[in-house]
C-alpha positions as CSV (number, residue, x, y, z in Angstrom):
1,M,29.3,7.2,-21.6
2,R,26.5,9.6,-21.3
3,V,24.5,10.1,-18.1
4,K,20.8,9.3,-18.3
5,K,18.8,11.8,-16.4
6,S,15.7,9.8,-17.0
7,L,17.1,7.1,-14.8
8,G,18.2,9.5,-12.1
9,Q,21.8,8.7,-12.6
10,N,24.2,10.4,-10.1
11,F,27.3,8.1,-9.8
12,L,28.9,8.0,-6.4
13,T,32.6,8.9,-6.7
14,S,33.7,9.5,-3.0
15,V,35.9,6.8,-1.6
16,G,35.1,8.1,1.9
17,A,31.3,7.7,1.3
18,I,31.8,4.2,-0.1
19,N,33.9,3.2,2.9
20,K,31.2,4.5,5.2
21,I,28.5,2.5,3.4
22,I,30.6,-0.7,3.6
23,A,31.3,-0.1,7.3
24,S,27.6,0.3,8.0
25,S,26.8,-3.0,6.2
26,D,27.0,-6.0,8.5
27,Y,28.6,-9.2,7.3
28,S,27.3,-12.6,8.3
29,P,28.1,-16.0,6.6
30,G,25.6,-16.9,3.9
31,L,24.3,-13.4,3.6
32,T,23.6,-12.2,0.0
33,I,23.8,-8.5,-0.8
34,L,21.3,-7.0,-3.2
35,E,22.7,-3.9,-4.9
36,V,20.3,-1.7,-6.8
37,G,21.6,0.5,-9.6
38,P,25.3,-0.5,-9.5
39,G,26.1,2.1,-12.2
40,R,29.8,1.9,-13.1
41,G,30.5,-0.6,-10.3
42,V,32.4,1.5,-7.7
43,L,30.3,0.4,-4.8
44,T,30.0,-3.1,-6.3
45,E,33.8,-3.5,-6.2
46,A,33.8,-2.6,-2.5
47,L,30.9,-5.0,-1.7
48,L,32.7,-7.9,-3.4
49,K,35.7,-7.4,-1.1
50,K,33.5,-7.9,2.0
51,F,30.6,-10.2,1.0
52,D,30.5,-13.7,-0.3
53,K,27.7,-13.1,-2.8
54,V,26.3,-9.9,-4.5
55,V,23.3,-9.7,-6.7
56,A,23.4,-6.4,-8.7
57,V,20.3,-5.2,-10.6
58,E,20.9,-2.6,-13.3
59,K,18.2,-1.0,-15.5
60,D,20.6,0.7,-17.9
61,H,21.4,-1.7,-20.8
62,E,24.6,0.2,-21.7
63,L,26.0,-0.2,-18.2
64,I,25.4,-3.9,-18.2
65,S,28.3,-4.5,-20.7
66,V,30.5,-2.2,-18.7
67,L,29.9,-4.2,-15.6
68,Q,30.3,-7.5,-17.4
69,D,33.7,-6.5,-18.6
70,K,34.8,-5.1,-15.2
71,F,33.6,-8.1,-13.2
72,S,34.0,-11.0,-15.6
73,K,36.0,-13.0,-13.0
74,E,33.5,-12.5,-10.2
75,I,30.6,-13.3,-12.6
76,T,32.3,-16.5,-13.8
77,S,33.0,-17.6,-10.2
78,G,29.4,-16.9,-9.2
79,Q,30.3,-14.4,-6.5
80,L,28.5,-11.7,-8.6
81,Q,25.1,-12.2,-10.3
82,L,24.4,-9.3,-12.7
83,I,20.8,-8.8,-13.7
84,E,19.3,-6.4,-16.2
85,G,15.9,-5.2,-15.0
86,D,13.7,-2.8,-13.0
87,I,14.0,-3.4,-9.3
88,L,10.4,-2.3,-8.8
89,E,9.2,-5.1,-11.1
90,L,11.3,-7.9,-9.5
91,T,10.7,-10.0,-6.4
92,P,13.1,-11.9,-4.0
93,T,11.7,-15.2,-5.4
94,E,12.7,-14.1,-9.0
95,L,16.1,-13.1,-7.8
96,N,16.5,-16.3,-5.7
97,L,17.0,-14.3,-2.5
98,A,16.3,-15.6,1.0
99,N,18.9,-14.5,3.6
100,Y,19.8,-11.1,2.1
101,A,20.3,-7.4,2.8
102,I,20.1,-4.4,0.5
103,V,23.0,-2.0,0.0
104,A,22.5,0.6,-2.7
105,N,22.8,4.1,-4.1
106,I,19.3,4.1,-5.4
107,P,17.9,6.6,-7.9
108,Y,16.3,9.2,-5.7
109,Y,13.1,9.5,-7.7
110,I,12.1,5.9,-6.8
111,T,12.9,6.1,-3.1
112,G,9.3,6.1,-1.8
113,Q,8.1,3.4,-4.1
114,F,11.3,1.3,-3.5
115,L,10.8,1.4,0.3
116,R,7.1,0.5,0.0
117,V,7.9,-2.5,-2.1
118,W,11.1,-3.9,-0.6
119,L,10.5,-3.3,3.1
120,Q,7.7,-5.8,2.7
121,N,10.1,-8.3,1.2
122,K,12.0,-9.0,4.4
123,P,15.7,-8.1,3.9
124,K,17.7,-8.2,7.1
125,Y,18.6,-4.6,6.7
126,M,19.0,-1.8,4.1
127,V,21.9,0.6,3.8
128,L,20.8,3.3,1.3
129,M,22.0,6.5,-0.1
130,V,19.0,8.9,-0.2
131,Q,18.4,12.6,-0.3
132,K,19.4,14.2,3.0
133,E,16.0,15.7,3.7
134,V,14.3,12.4,3.0
135,A,16.6,10.7,5.5
136,K,15.9,13.3,8.1
137,R,12.1,12.9,7.5
138,I,12.4,9.1,7.9
139,V,14.2,9.3,11.2
140,A,12.0,12.2,12.3
141,S,14.9,14.2,13.5
142,D,12.5,17.0,14.4
143,K,10.5,14.6,16.6
144,K,7.6,14.9,14.2
145,E,6.5,11.8,12.4
146,S,5.3,11.7,8.8
147,L,3.5,9.2,6.5
148,L,6.9,8.1,5.3
149,S,8.6,7.7,8.7
150,I,5.8,5.7,10.1
151,S,5.6,3.6,6.9
152,V,9.3,2.7,7.4
153,K,9.1,2.2,11.2
154,L,6.4,-0.4,10.8
155,Y,9.1,-2.7,9.6
156,G,12.3,-1.6,11.3
157,E,14.5,1.0,12.9
158,P,15.9,3.7,10.7
159,K,19.3,5.4,11.6
160,Y,20.8,8.4,10.0
161,I,24.5,7.4,9.5
162,E,26.1,10.4,7.8
163,T,25.6,13.4,5.5
164,I,27.2,13.0,2.1
165,K,27.9,16.3,0.3
166,R,26.6,16.8,-3.3
167,G,30.2,17.0,-4.6
168,S,30.6,13.3,-3.9
169,F,28.6,12.5,-7.1
170,Y,28.9,12.8,-10.8
171,P,27.1,14.7,-12.1
172,I,26.7,16.8,-9.1
173,P,23.1,16.8,-7.9
174,N,21.2,19.9,-6.6
175,V,20.9,18.5,-3.0
176,D,23.1,16.9,-0.4
177,S,22.6,13.2,0.4
178,A,22.7,10.9,3.4
179,I,23.5,7.3,4.3
180,L,20.4,5.8,5.9
181,K,20.4,2.4,7.6
182,I,17.1,0.5,8.3
183,T,17.4,-2.6,10.5
184,L,14.4,-4.7,10.1
185,N,12.6,-6.4,12.9
186,L,9.5,-7.9,11.4
187,E,8.5,-10.0,14.4
188,T,7.8,-7.0,16.6
189,K,7.2,-4.2,14.1
190,S,4.9,-5.9,11.6
191,P,3.1,-8.8,13.4
192,S,1.6,-11.4,11.1
193,E,-1.9,-10.7,12.3
194,L,-1.8,-7.0,11.3
195,D,-3.9,-6.0,8.3
196,E,-1.2,-4.0,6.5
197,E,-3.6,-2.8,3.8
198,R,-5.9,-1.3,6.4
199,F,-2.9,0.0,8.4
200,F,-1.7,2.1,5.4
201,A,-5.2,3.2,4.5
202,L,-5.7,4.5,8.1
203,L,-2.3,6.1,8.1
204,K,-2.9,8.0,4.8
205,A,-6.2,9.2,6.2
206,G,-4.6,10.4,9.4
207,F,-2.0,12.5,7.5
208,A,-4.4,13.7,4.8
209,H,-4.8,17.2,6.3
210,K,-1.6,17.9,8.4
211,R,-3.1,20.9,10.3
212,K,-6.2,19.1,11.4
213,L,-6.5,17.0,14.6
214,L,-6.0,13.3,13.9
215,L,-9.5,12.6,15.3
216,N,-11.1,14.9,12.7
217,N,-9.1,13.4,9.9
218,L,-10.1,9.9,10.8
219,K,-13.8,10.8,11.3
220,E,-13.8,11.4,7.5
221,T,-13.1,7.7,6.9
222,N,-15.6,4.8,7.1
223,V,-14.2,3.7,10.4
224,S,-17.1,4.0,12.9
225,D,-15.4,3.4,16.2
226,I,-12.5,5.8,16.1
227,Q,-13.3,7.3,19.5
228,K,-13.3,3.8,21.0
229,G,-9.9,3.2,19.4
230,F,-8.5,6.4,20.9
231,T,-9.7,5.3,24.3
232,N,-8.3,1.8,24.0
233,C,-5.0,3.0,22.8
234,N,-4.7,5.9,25.4
235,I,-4.5,8.5,22.6
236,T,-5.7,12.0,23.6
237,P,-8.4,13.5,21.3
238,N,-6.5,16.7,20.6
239,I,-3.4,15.0,19.1
240,R,-2.1,15.3,15.6
241,A,-1.0,12.5,13.3
242,E,2.7,13.6,13.5
243,D,2.7,13.0,17.3
244,L,1.7,9.3,17.2
245,T,4.2,6.4,17.3
246,V,4.1,3.4,15.1
247,E,2.8,1.4,18.1
248,N,-0.1,3.9,18.4
249,W,-1.0,3.3,14.8
250,V,-0.9,-0.5,15.1
251,C,-3.1,-0.3,18.2
252,L,-5.6,1.9,16.4
253,V,-5.8,-0.6,13.5
254,K,-6.4,-3.5,15.9
255,S,-8.9,-1.5,18.0
256,T,-11.2,-0.3,15.2
257,K,-13.2,-1.9,12.5
258,R,-13.8,-1.0,8.9
């Protein structure tokens, strides 16, 4: 079966990497696992050994028949639900998901969009294979936050689990990868009263010009009381966007007006 570069297919082949993903995925009774891009089913097989229910979404029509043959018993029993579709166009309601977590080796080209869409959909946690540099940027290993890291930390706590070398995939990609775990805590990280649309608009404005001071970036927006927000949130005027925490950003949104 040919590999489709247009779908970002790099199939995970390392047993060690799969075992690490499974070990990082917490079991609880009644928890459903959403797997994105099961490919040839190597990770799917391991998930089915640990979890009671797996919903696997695959975009590649050719792989659907492979997975149907490989997991005919689990599909018949209802332990595995196999869905052909684009994960970016589906919702938890359409997939009948309530108490669920996401475990996946996602196509790397959809990482940013996938996180934006599915972090808002309230999984208990995510265990994802992503590019190593993306994982490092999300956890801010250099102590400098980014638009991506703050966007993730609004919803939960990211943890860098382990580096996975490029030789663990077929075909071999040009970069190393990493297992990233995001444990969600929506009650504290994304309070219901927060205007998330405005949060992300302010965040994007703050990171628009990385070398500029945050105050100067935000003065270019239509928010008229930025200085007041800095004072209320105890933020110094000479700080840059990369030095603010997610709590600082939430405070700014709540302390300023459009």
